[in-house]
Every structure is written in structure tokens, then in C-alpha cells.
C-alpha positions in Angstrom: -31.7 -42.9 20.7 -28.3 -43.0 22.3 -26.5 -39.4 22.8 -24.0 -38.7 20.2 -20.9 -37.8 22.2 -19.0 -34.7 20.8 -15.4 -35.2 19.8 -12.9 -33.1 22.1 -11.8 -31.1 19.1 -15.3 -29.7 18.7 -15.7 -28.9 22.1 -12.5 -27.1 22.5 -13.1 -25.3 19.3 -16.5 -24.2 20.6 -15.2 -23.1 24.0 -12.4 -21.3 22.5 -15.0 -19.0 20.5 -16.7 -18.2 23.8 -13.3 -17.2 25.4 -12.6 -15.1 22.4 -15.7 -13.2 22.7 -15.1 -12.2 26.3 -11.6 -11.4 25.5 -9.7 -14.2 27.2 -7.3 -14.7 24.6 -4.7 -16.7 26.6 -7.2 -19.4 27.6 -8.6 -19.3 23.9 -5.1 -20.1 22.6 -4.6 -22.9 24.8 -8.0 -24.4 23.7 -7.0 -24.0 20.1 -3.6 -25.4 20.7 -5.2 -28.7 22.1 -7.9 -28.8 19.3 -5.1 -28.4 16.5 -2.9 -31.2 18.2 -6.0 -33.6 17.6 -7.0 -32.1 14.2 -5.2 -29.4 12.5 -7.9 -27.9 10.3 -7.7 -24.6 8.4 -10.6 -23.1 10.5 -8.5 -23.7 13.8 -5.4 -22.5 12.4 -7.1 -19.2 11.2 -8.8 -18.8 14.4 -5.5 -19.1 16.2 -3.7 -16.6 13.9 -6.7 -14.2 14.7 -6.3 -14.6 18.6 -2.4 -14.1 18.2 -2.9 -10.9 16.2 -5.4 -9.6 18.9 -2.5 -10.6 21.4 -0.2 -8.7 19.2 2.2 -11.7 19.7 4.2 -11.7 16.6 6.8 -14.3 17.5 4.1 -16.7 18.5 2.3 -15.9 15.1 5.5 -16.6 13.3 5.8 -19.9 15.0 2.2 -21.2 14.7 2.1 -20.2 10.9 5.2 -22.3 10.3 3.6 -25.2 12.0 0.7 -24.7 10.0 2.8 -24.8 6.8 4.1 -28.1 8.0 0.5 -29.5 8.7 -0.5 -28.4 5.1 2.2 -27.3 2.8 0.1 -26.6 -0.1 -2.2 -24.1 1.6 -1.0 -20.6 0.3 -2.7 -18.7 3.0 -0.2 -20.2 5.8 2.7 -18.8 3.7 1.0 -15.4 3.7 0.6 -15.3 7.4 4.2 -16.4 8.0 5.7 -13.8 5.7 3.6 -10.9 6.6 4.2 -11.5 10.2 8.0 -11.9 9.6 7.5 -8.7 7.7 6.1 -6.9 10.7 9.1 -8.2 12.8 11.5 -6.7 10.2 12.7 -10.2 9.2 13.0 -9.5 5.4 15.1 -12.2 4.3 13.1 -14.9 6.2 9.8 -13.4 4.8 11.2 -13.5 1.1 12.2 -17.0 1.8 9.0 -18.5 2.9 7.2 -16.8 0.0 9.6 -18.3 -2.3 9.1 -21.7 -0.9 5.4 -21.4 -1.4 5.7 -20.2 -5.0 7.7 -23.3 -5.6 4.6 -25.4 -5.3 2.4 -25.9 -8.4 -0.8 -25.8 -6.6 0.0 -22.3 -5.2 1.5 -20.9 -8.7 -1.5 -22.2 -10.7 -4.0 -20.0 -8.7 -3.9 -16.4 -9.9 -5.4 -15.0 -6.9 -3.1 -16.5 -4.4 -0.3 -15.4 -6.8 -1.4 -11.9 -6.6 -1.2 -11.9 -2.8 2.2 -13.3 -2.8 3.6 -10.9 -5.4 1.9 -8.1 -3.5 3.8 -9.0 -0.2 7.0 -9.2 -2.1 6.2 -5.8 -3.1 5.7 -4.6 0.4 8.9 -6.3 1.6 11.0 -4.7 -1.2 9.8 -1.3 -0.5 10.5 -1.5 3.2 14.2 -2.6 2.0 14.5 0.5 -0.2 14.2 -1.5 -3.3 11.9 0.9 -5.0 12.1 -0.4 -8.6 11.7 -4.1 -7.5 8.7 -3.2 -5.3 7.0 -1.6 -8.3 7.6 -4.6 -10.4 6.2 -6.9 -8.1 3.1 -4.9 -7.7 2.7 -4.7 -11.4 2.6 -8.8 -11.3 0.3 -9.0 -8.6 -2.2 -6.8 -10.6 -1.5 -8.9 -13.7 -2.9 -11.7 -11.8 -5.6 -10.1 -10.1 -6.6 -6.5 -11.2 -8.8 -6.2 -8.4 -6.6 -6.9 -5.5 -7.4 -3.7 -3.7 -4.8 -3.9 -1.0 -2.1 -4.3 -3.6 -3.6 -1.2 -5.5 -3.8 0.6 -2.3 -0.1 0.0 -1.2 1.2 0.5 -4.8 -0.8 3.9 -4.7 0.6 4.9 -1.4 4.2 4.0 -2.0 4.1 5.8 -5.3 2.9 8.8 -3.6 5.6 8.4 -0.8 8.3 8.6 -3.7 6.4 11.4 -5.4 6.4 9.1 -8.6 3.7 8.4 -11.3 1.0 10.4 -9.2 -1.6 10.2 -12.0 -1.2 6.4 -11.9 -1.3 6.5 -8.0 -4.6 8.5 -8.2 -6.3 6.2 -10.7 -5.4 3.1 -8.9 -6.3 4.6 -5.5 -9.6 5.9 -7.0 -10.5 2.3 -8.1 -10.0 1.2 -4.5 -12.1 3.9 -3.1 -15.0 3.3 -5.5 -15.4 -0.1 -4.2 -14.4 0.5 -0.6 -15.8 4.0 0.0 -15.7 3.8 3.8 -12.4 2.2 4.5 -10.4 4.8 6.5 -6.8 3.2 5.4 -7.7 3.4 1.8 -9.1 7.0 2.1 -5.8 8.1 3.9 -4.1 6.8 0.8 -6.3 8.6 -1.5 -5.8 11.9 0.2 -2.2 11.6 0.5 -2.0 11.0 -3.2 -4.0 14.3 -3.7 -1.4 16.0 -1.0 1.5 15.0 -3.4 -0.4 16.5 -6.3 -0.8 19.7 -4.3 -4.6 19.4 -4.1 -4.7 20.2 -0.7 -8.5 20.8 -0.3 -9.2 17.4 -1.6 -6.6 16.0 0.6 -8.3 17.4 3.5 -11.7 16.3 2.4 -10.8 12.8 2.4 -8.7 12.8 5.4 -11.5 14.3 7.5 -13.8 11.6 6.3 -11.1 8.9 7.2 -10.9 10.3 10.7 -14.6 10.3 11.2 -14.6 6.6 10.1 -11.9 5.6 12.3 -11.6 8.0 15.3 -9.1 5.7 16.9 -7.0 6.0 13.7 -3.4 5.7 14.0 -0.5 8.2 14.2 0.2 8.2 10.4 -3.4 9.5 9.6 -3.4 12.1 12.4 0.0 13.4 11.0 -1.0 13.4 7.4 -4.1 15.6 8.6 -1.7 17.9 10.5 0.3 18.3 7.2 -2.8 19.4 5.1 -3.8 21.7 7.6 -0.5 23.4 7.8 -0.1 23.8 4.2 -3.7 25.3 4.1 -2.6 27.8 6.6 -4.1 26.3 9.9 -0.8 26.2 11.7 -2.3 26.0 15.2 -4.6 23.1 14.3 -1.8 21.4 12.5 0.3 21.3 15.6 -2.7 19.7 17.5 -3.0 16.9 15.1 0.8 16.3 15.1 0.6 16.2 19.0 -2.3 13.6 18.7 -0.2 11.8 16.2 2.6 11.5 18.9 0.2 10.4 21.9 -1.4 7.7 19.5 2.2 6.2 19.2 2.6 6.6 15.4 3.8 9.1 12.8 6.8 9.3 10.8 10.5 10.1 11.9 10.0 13.7 11.0 6.9 14.2 13.5 8.9 15.2 16.5 10.8 17.8 14.2 7.4 19.3 12.9 6.3 19.9 16.6 9.6 21.2 17.6 9.8 23.6 14.7 6.2 24.3 14.2 6.2 23.8 10.5 5.6 21.2 7.8 8.7 19.3 6.9 8.6 17.2 3.6 10.0 13.6 3.4 13.4 13.7 1.8 
């Protein structure tokens, strides 16, 4: 039988996966771009998005996601990638605009799971802009469309905790997330922070300790939270150590440096 020739797209796609495994993301990106130019499939676009996320190249991710939208304007996932990357870049107006563009399409608004993702992201954007009531309204719409949207439940809970608002509701929603995702460090951090705001400090420490054990390279926000809990429990020396770790990890809140300098916990205003 004659040997079947592989299409160039297939060869490039397979080669890109080998490059990704070896951490050669620039070369993988080149192969994926060439494959997409031949056949822009969803699998290729999503792989390219993952590569750009690994590279932490937000401008390229924004640009690629908009090209993906042009290639398949009824694919809701592309709008979500575009808007989330614009949110990361602080381009709030642009993020809202791309989500509104997607929600104008019947195929997208007819899918409650996709709608839930759109509303959740609008909630994230509104919170970052300080529009807290609007943010809560978007999260409510997200959960109306999909009550099991765990990202929305987690973010909604965390933002309520930050605001010190509806803490019982925040605890209930965060608890739902933890039941299904008991080993997710980010979700555990949220659950702990809700307990902290309820002044249930021992429980907050318990869940934060587990979160850090599950994610030893956890971000500065988690380390700062752990330091806050330790301080209010009376372990001031160790609290200072964790605040310093938060600084070293490159994260934490705008109050972190003051906590270290004044050697005390400072509540969000």
C-alpha cells in the first residue's frame, strides 16, 4: 500500500507538543502559528493560548484571542480568553466590550454554561473597577445560569469577604466549592479568608495551612493571609516571617510593607 503523507498541519501540531514538553515555548509558538495559518482549529488555538500563558505574554495572548474570534466568531471560549487577558492587563473597557460582543450572538447566549462564564468574568471586571453592587449582580446572574460554576462561587465568596459583607452567604458558597474541590489551594485560601473575616481564626489557620501544604510555591497573597492569621492568634514573630515570604514571592496587598515595617496586622480599609 502507498504510504499516506501527513498534512503539514498535523506534523507541526505534533512537533509543537514535543517542544512544549521540553519547555521550548518560543519554537512551539512558531509551529502552532504555522499550523493555524493552514487550519485554524479550536485545539490549535487553545494550545497556542496555553503556550502564551506559560510565556506570560499577555499582549500576544490578547492579539491571538482576537484572531481566534475572527476565525470562529461563535466560539464563546475565545471571547473569554480575550476578556480575561485584557482584565489581566487592566484593559477593563476593552474586556467588557469583547464580552458584550460575544453575548450579542444567539449561539452564545443560548448556552447557560457559557453565559455563566461570561457573567462571572463581568463580575470580576466590575469588582476590579470598584463597582461592587454591579459585581454582585453579575455573579448572581452567573450562578442563575450555572449554580455549579465553582470559579464564580469562589470569586464571589472571596470578594464578599474582602468587603466584609454577607459573610454567612460567603461561607456557604465557599463551603460548596470546598466540598467538590477539597485539595484546591486557591479555594482553600478563600474559605480560610471568609473564616478570618468572621473572626474564626483557628479555622482560618487550619485551612490556610492546608492550602500552603498543597501549594508550597503559593503566591504572596496566601502567605500574607497566613501571616495575618498568625498575628491575630498571637504568634507575631512567625507572622512577620510569612509576611516577608509574601514580599519575596512578589505578591501581597498594598498594606503588606506597612505590616512588616510596623510589625502588626493592618486591616483593609
